[in-house]
C-alpha positions in Angstrom: 71.2 -31.0 1.3 73.9 -32.7 3.4 75.4 -29.3 4.4 72.0 -27.9 5.0 71.0 -30.8 7.3 74.3 -30.6 9.2 73.9 -26.9 9.7 70.3 -27.3 10.9 71.1 -30.2 13.2 74.1 -28.5 14.8 72.2 -25.3 15.4 69.2 -27.1 16.9 71.3 -29.2 19.2 73.3 -26.2 20.4 70.1 -24.3 21.3 68.3 -27.2 23.0 71.3 -27.9 25.2 71.4 -24.5 26.7 70.1 -23.7 30.2 67.8 -21.0 28.9 66.0 -23.5 26.7 65.7 -26.1 29.4 64.4 -23.6 32.0 62.0 -22.1 29.5 60.8 -25.6 28.6 60.1 -26.4 32.3 58.3 -23.1 32.7 56.1 -23.7 29.7 55.3 -27.2 30.8 54.2 -25.8 34.1 52.1 -23.2 32.3 50.5 -26.0 30.3 49.5 -27.6 33.5 47.6 -24.4 34.3 46.1 -23.8 30.8 42.9 -25.6 31.5 41.9 -25.1 35.1 39.2 -27.0 37.0 35.9 -25.4 37.7 36.9 -25.0 41.4 40.0 -23.0 40.5 40.2 -19.2 41.4 41.3 -18.3 37.9 40.3 -18.8 34.3 42.2 -18.9 31.0 39.1 -18.2 29.0 36.9 -15.5 30.4 33.2 -15.8 29.6 31.4 -14.2 32.5 28.9 -16.6 34.0 30.0 -19.7 31.9 32.6 -22.4 32.0 33.3 -25.2 29.6 32.8 -28.8 30.5 36.1 -30.6 30.8 35.8 -32.8 27.7 38.4 -33.5 25.0 37.5 -30.6 22.8 37.6 -28.1 25.6 40.9 -29.3 26.9 42.5 -29.7 23.5 41.3 -26.4 21.9 41.9 -24.2 25.0 45.4 -25.6 25.6 46.3 -25.3 21.9 45.2 -21.6 21.7 46.9 -20.8 25.0 50.1 -22.4 23.9 50.0 -20.6 20.6 49.4 -17.1 22.1 51.8 -17.5 25.1 54.6 -19.0 23.1 54.2 -16.5 20.3 54.5 -13.8 22.9 57.8 -14.8 24.5 59.1 -17.4 22.0 60.6 -14.6 20.0 63.0 -13.8 22.8 64.1 -17.4 22.9 65.1 -17.8 19.3 66.1 -14.3 18.1 69.9 -14.9 18.6 70.8 -17.6 16.1 72.7 -15.3 13.7 74.2 -13.3 16.6 75.8 -16.5 18.0 77.5 -17.2 14.7 78.8 -13.7 14.7 80.0 -13.7 18.3 81.7 -17.2 18.0 83.0 -16.3 14.4 81.5 -19.6 13.1 79.8 -17.4 10.6 83.1 -16.7 8.9 83.5 -20.4 8.3 79.9 -20.7 7.1 80.5 -17.8 4.7 83.3 -19.8 3.0 81.0 -22.8 2.3 78.9 -23.1 -0.9 75.6 -22.8 1.0 73.6 -19.8 -0.2 72.3 -17.0 1.9 68.7 -18.2 1.5 69.6 -21.7 2.6 71.5 -20.4 5.6 68.7 -18.2 6.7 66.1 -20.9 6.0 68.2 -23.3 8.2 68.0 -20.6 11.0 64.3 -20.3 10.6 63.8 -24.0 10.6 66.0 -24.3 13.7 63.9 -21.6 15.4 60.8 -23.5 14.4 62.1 -26.8 15.7 63.0 -25.2 19.1 59.5 -23.7 19.3 57.8 -26.9 18.2 59.7 -28.9 20.7 58.1 -26.8 23.4 54.7 -27.1 21.6 55.0 -30.9 21.6 55.7 -31.0 25.3 52.7 -28.9 26.1 50.7 -31.2 23.8 51.7 -34.2 25.8 51.0 -32.4 29.1 47.5 -31.4 28.0 46.7 -35.1 27.3 48.1 -36.2 30.6 46.2 -33.5 32.5 42.9 -34.7 30.8 43.4 -38.2 32.1 44.6 -37.1 35.6 41.6 -34.9 36.2 39.2 -37.6 35.3 36.4 -35.6 33.7 34.4 -38.6 32.7 34.2 -37.6 29.1 35.6 -39.8 26.3 39.1 -39.2 25.0 39.2 -38.1 21.4 42.8 -37.8 20.1 41.8 -35.7 17.1 40.5 -32.9 19.5 44.1 -32.5 20.7 46.0 -33.1 17.4 44.0 -31.0 15.0 44.0 -27.7 17.0 47.7 -27.9 17.7 48.4 -28.6 14.0 46.1 -25.9 12.6 46.7 -23.2 15.3 50.2 -23.6 16.8 52.3 -24.7 13.8 51.6 -21.8 11.4 52.0 -19.3 14.3 55.4 -20.8 15.2 56.4 -20.6 11.5 55.7 -16.8 11.6 57.5 -16.3 14.9 60.6 -18.2 13.6 60.7 -16.2 10.4 60.2 -12.8 12.2 63.2 -13.7 14.5 65.4 -14.1 11.4 64.0 -11.0 9.8 64.7 -9.0 12.9 68.3 -10.2 13.1 69.0 -9.4 9.4 67.7 -5.9 9.5 68.3 -4.8 13.1 71.5 -6.7 13.8 72.5 -6.5 17.5 69.9 -3.9 18.4 68.1 -6.3 20.7 65.9 -3.7 22.5 64.7 -2.4 19.1 63.9 -5.9 18.0 61.9 -6.5 21.2 60.0 -3.2 20.9 59.0 -3.6 17.3 58.0 -7.3 17.7 55.9 -6.6 20.8 54.4 -3.6 19.2 53.3 -5.7 16.3 52.1 -8.4 18.7 50.0 -5.8 20.7 48.5 -4.3 17.5 47.5 -7.8 16.3 45.9 -8.7 19.6 44.1 -5.4 19.8 42.7 -5.9 16.2 41.7 -9.5 17.0 39.9 -8.5 20.2 38.1 -5.5 18.6 34.3 -6.0 18.5 34.1 -4.8 15.0 36.4 -7.4 13.5 35.0 -8.9 10.3 35.5 -12.2 8.5 38.7 -10.8 6.8 40.2 -10.2 10.2 39.4 -13.8 11.1 41.3 -15.0 8.1 44.4 -12.9 8.6 44.6 -13.7 12.3 48.0 -15.4 12.7 47.0 -17.1 15.9 43.5 -18.3 15.1 42.3 -16.7 18.3 39.3 -14.9 16.6 38.1 -18.2 15.2 38.2 -19.9 18.6 36.5 -17.1 20.5 33.8 -16.7 17.9 33.1 -20.5 18.0 32.9 -20.5 21.8 30.6 -17.5 21.8 28.4 -19.1 19.2 28.2 -22.3 21.1 27.1 -20.6 24.4 24.6 -18.4 22.5 23.0 -21.4 20.9 22.8 -23.5 24.1 21.6 -20.7 26.4 20.0 -18.3 24.0 22.1 -15.4 25.2 24.4 -12.9 23.5 28.1 -13.5 24.2 30.6 -10.9 23.0 34.2 -11.8 22.4 35.4 -14.1 25.2 38.9 -13.2 26.3 42.0 -15.4 26.8 44.6 -15.1 29.4 45.2 -15.9 33.1 42.3 -14.0 34.8 42.0 -14.1 38.6 38.4 -13.4 39.3 37.7 -15.7 42.3 34.7 -18.0 42.6 31.5 -16.7 41.0 28.3 -18.5 40.0 28.5 -20.1 36.5 26.8 -22.4 34.1 28.5 -25.3 32.3 28.3 -25.5 28.5 29.4 -28.3 26.2 31.9 -27.4 23.6 32.4 -29.8 20.7 35.1 -28.0 18.8 35.2 -26.3 15.4 34.0 -27.4 12.0 37.0 -26.0 10.1 36.1 -24.1 6.9 38.3 -24.3 3.8 39.1 -20.6 3.6 40.4 -20.6 7.1 42.6 -23.7 6.4 43.9 -22.0 3.3 44.8 -18.9 5.4 46.8 -21.1 7.8 48.8 -22.4 4.8 49.2 -18.8 3.6 50.9 -17.9 6.9 53.4 -20.6 6.4 54.1 -19.4 2.8 54.4 -15.8 4.1 56.9 -16.9 6.7 59.1 -18.5 4.0 58.7 -15.5 1.7 59.9 -13.2 4.6 63.1 -15.3 4.9 63.6 -15.3 1.2 63.2 -11.5 1.1 65.6 -11.0 3.9 68.3 -13.1 2.1 68.7 -10.2 -0.4 69.9 -8.0 2.5 71.9 -10.5 4.4 75.5 -9.4 5.1 76.9 -13.0 4.9 79.3 -12.0 7.7 81.1 -9.6 5.5 81.7 -6.6 7.7 83.9 -3.8 6.4 86.6 -3.2 8.9 87.6 0.5 9.0 91.3 0.7 9.4 92.1 2.9 12.4 95.0 5.2 11.5 97.7 5.0 14.0 100.1 7.8 14.3 103.7 6.6 14.4 105.0 6.9 17.9 108.3 8.6 18.0 111.1 6.7 19.8 111.8 8.4 23.1 115.5 8.6 23.6 116.6 9.2 27.2 119.6 11.5 27.2 119.7 12.2 30.9 119.2 10.0 33.9 120.1 6.3 34.5 120.2 3.8 31.7 117.4 1.4 32.6 118.2 -1.0 29.8 121.6 -1.6 31.1 120.9 -1.4 34.8 117.6 -3.3 34.7 114.5 -2.2 36.6 115.1 0.0 39.6 112.3 -0.1 42.1 113.2 3.3 43.5 112.7 4.9 40.1 109.1 3.6 39.7 106.1 5.4 41.1 104.8 4.2 44.4 102.1 1.5 44.5 98.9 2.8 45.9 96.5 0.0 47.1 92.8 0.6 47.2 90.7 -2.4 48.3 87.3 -0.6 48.4 84.6 -1.4 45.9 83.8 2.1 44.9 86.2 2.1 41.9 84.4 -1.0 40.7 81.0 0.6 41.2 82.1 3.6 39.2 83.4 1.4 36.4 80.3 -0.8 36.3 78.0 2.3 36.2 80.0 3.7 33.3 79.7 0.4 31.5 75.9 0.3 32.0 75.5 3.9 30.9 77.7 3.7 27.8 76.2 0.4 26.6 74.1 0.5 23.5 73.3 3.4 21.2 73.7 6.7 22.9 70.7 8.1 21.1 68.5 5.6 22.8 69.0 7.6 26.0 66.6 10.2 24.4 63.8 7.7 24.8 64.8 7.0 28.4 65.0 10.7 29.2 61.6 11.2 27.6 60.0 8.5 29.8 61.8 9.8 32.8 60.4 13.3 32.3 57.0 11.9 31.5 56.9 10.3 35.0 57.4 13.7 36.5 54.2 15.1 35.0 51.9 12.0 34.3 49.3 11.0 36.9 51.0 9.1 39.7 49.0 5.9 39.1 49.8 5.8 35.4 53.5 6.6 35.9 53.8 3.8 38.5 51.8 1.2 36.8 52.8 1.7 33.1 55.7 4.2 32.5 58.1 2.8 35.1 57.8 -0.9 34.1 58.3 0.1 30.4 61.3 2.3 31.3 62.9 -0.5 33.3 62.2 -3.1 30.6 64.0 -0.9 28.1 67.1 -1.5 30.1 66.9 -5.3 29.8 70.0 -5.6 27.6 72.0 -3.4 30.1 71.1 -5.5 33.1 70.8 -9.0 31.5 74.6 -9.5 31.2 75.5 -7.6 34.4 77.1 -10.7 35.9 78.0 -12.6 32.7 79.9 -10.2 30.6 83.2 -11.2 32.2 82.7 -14.8 31.1 81.5 -13.7 27.6 84.6 -11.6 27.2 86.9 -14.2 28.9 87.8 -11.9 31.7 86.7 -14.1 34.5 90.2 -15.6 34.7 91.3 -12.2 36.0 88.3 -11.2 38.0 88.0 -14.5 39.8 91.7 -14.2 40.7 91.4 -10.7 42.1 91.5 -9.8 45.7 88.2 -11.0 47.4 86.1 -10.9 44.2 83.1 -12.3 46.0 82.9 -9.2 48.3 84.2 -6.5 45.9 83.3 -7.2 42.2 79.9 -9.0 42.6 78.5 -6.4 45.1 79.8 -3.6 42.9 77.9 -5.1 39.9 74.7 -5.4 42.0 75.1 -1.9 43.5 75.7 -0.3 40.1 72.5 -1.9 38.7 70.4 -0.9 41.7 71.7 2.7 41.5 70.7 2.9 37.9 67.3 1.4 38.5 66.6 3.8 41.4 67.9 6.8 39.4 65.3 5.9 36.7 62.6 5.7 39.4 63.7 9.0 41.0 60.7 11.0 39.8 58.3 8.6 41.5 60.4 8.4 44.6 60.4 12.2 45.0 56.6 12.4 44.3 55.9 9.7 46.9 58.3 11.4 49.4 56.4 14.7 49.0 53.2 12.8 49.6 54.9 11.1 52.7 54.0 7.7 51.2 56.7 5.5 52.8 54.9 2.3 51.7 55.3 3.1 48.0 58.9 4.2 48.4 59.8 0.9 50.0 58.0 -1.0 47.2 59.9 0.9 44.5 63.3 0.3 46.1 62.3 -3.4 46.7 61.3 -3.6 43.0 64.6 -2.0 41.8 66.6 -4.5 43.9 64.5 -7.4 42.6 65.0 -6.7 38.9 68.8 -6.5 39.4 69.3 -9.5 41.7 67.2 -11.6 39.3 69.5 -10.5 36.5 72.5 -11.4 38.5 71.2 -14.7 39.9 69.8 -16.0 36.6 73.0 -14.8 34.7 75.3 -16.6 37.2 73.3 -19.8 37.2 72.6 -20.1 33.5 75.8 -18.4 32.2 73.7 -16.4 29.7 71.2 -13.5 29.5 68.4 -15.0 27.4 66.4 -16.5 30.2 66.4 -13.2 32.2 65.1 -11.3 29.2 62.2 -13.8 28.8 61.3 -13.7 32.6 61.7 -9.9 32.8 59.4 -9.5 29.7 56.8 -11.7 31.3 57.0 -9.8 34.6 56.5 -6.5 32.7 53.6 -7.9 30.7 51.9 -9.2 33.8 52.3 -5.9 35.7 51.0 -3.8 32.8 48.0 -6.2 32.6 47.3 -5.9 36.3 48.1 -9.4 37.4 48.6 -9.0 41.1 50.7 -12.1 41.7 53.5 -10.6 39.6 53.4 -7.1 41.0 57.1 -6.6 41.8 56.9 -2.8 42.2 53.8 -2.3 44.3 51.6 -0.6 41.7 48.5 -2.5 42.8 46.5 -2.6 46.0 47.4 -5.5 48.4 45.4 -6.4 51.4 48.3 -7.4 53.6 50.9 -4.6 53.1 53.4 -5.9 55.6 53.1 -9.4 54.2 53.7 -8.1 50.6 56.9 -6.2 51.7 58.1 -9.3 53.6 57.6 -11.5 50.5 59.5 -9.2 48.2 62.3 -8.7 50.7 62.5 -12.4 51.1 62.7 -13.0 47.4 65.5 -10.4 47.1 67.4 -12.0 50.0 67.0 -15.5 48.5 68.2 -14.4 45.1 71.2 -12.6 46.6 72.2 -15.6 48.7 71.9 -17.9 45.7 74.0 -15.6 43.6 76.8 -15.5 46.2 76.7 -19.2 46.8 76.9 -20.1 43.1 79.6 -17.5 42.3 81.6 -18.7 45.3 81.5 -22.2 43.9 82.4 -21.0 40.4 85.4 -19.0 41.6 86.8 -22.0 43.5 86.3 -24.4 40.6 87.5 -22.4 37.7 
């Protein structure tokens, strides 16, 4: 138990001291501030057309708990799915493999570490939800149980499942991060679709890992009983619908049924069983190294010409030095690194989506196919400006001739070129239609996803935060949230203002990247 505790403690401290965790925590706390909006707000997080809940303890506690559960389940996987990978990259796993700790204990420590990281964020949102209840002064009595109970029953089992799925993905999919993301988010989407289906029965309510169906059914029943109307499946999420007439209903929480409470414990048990199952397939850092056969190099004996060994190095006998201070060789190198990264067979998926954009309806290709295609490149772009530090090459690159005006611009240009090449079908179709506005938006969006990767990578020194932010941007665009429309796929009233805002964001990210990299190169 001492070894297990030390392993768990060290892993937890390492994760919580990273920039990506701290920024994700700040972002989630800010989201918690928005989870339960006032009646005067222009958005809702629980959409029941014509109704809004009174701001009492039950409403604030239950809505913030379910929003925390769903939101953190969605992007928390990206935050915690690199525990084993870090041990492989730092070769700490080789030391752990020599200790008496079993495979199951090691994986269980990783799962519990994932869980503690996620629960740390959950606890912060819990505190924020209570603070917001008092700050907004609703006039209703404060009932602590209405905050504690939903967080315990809804959030904790869901975080158990997310933590175990992160371990499961690392064991079976290794370093294939994109495949991990795709499979997880596909499962997440299928689960949400099944929960939101109108024909969901009691069995679906019991096997709902988030408890979302139970909350929505309870709220719908409460409104129906108070106003004698038929409410079908309230929806959760940030929904910007503007101010509309509404009625206020009183929500008093849920009378928890024993079968549902047992189902929450079953999800905890299933999570531990998944980790136990994966321990039978865990490699324990034992990778078979294939010996590369090296042909013996025959010794070259120089029979003619000067004896360099005796005379030393003669400058006149060496080839002339050709200097090239342009950035084009760097752009070519960075492009090759981007293209060759990852499994080459994955390019079949990219090419398939690229061809689909040539023939799909323009609106669908712009709003759905392009964001998905760009998101599939997240692992290529996320370490665009951090790979030299990861591979300890920054000592050379920072000492090169004018690295701030040659290497960094080359990295940005290579990423933008790849992004524009992937959006080429849409650019050509808009060019044929003479739609200059959409062309500018696409180029602005291509620049934005790259400069965000560069800026966040340079500031945090890692790629995890960019992967989380890029996923949330993609999710928001696909779900038609106009405030996150970074590629102009939606209708905006002020077109010029929209272009100016995007261009300003790009310029700010570029300026910040150059300023921070300049400081880093001078304080190596």
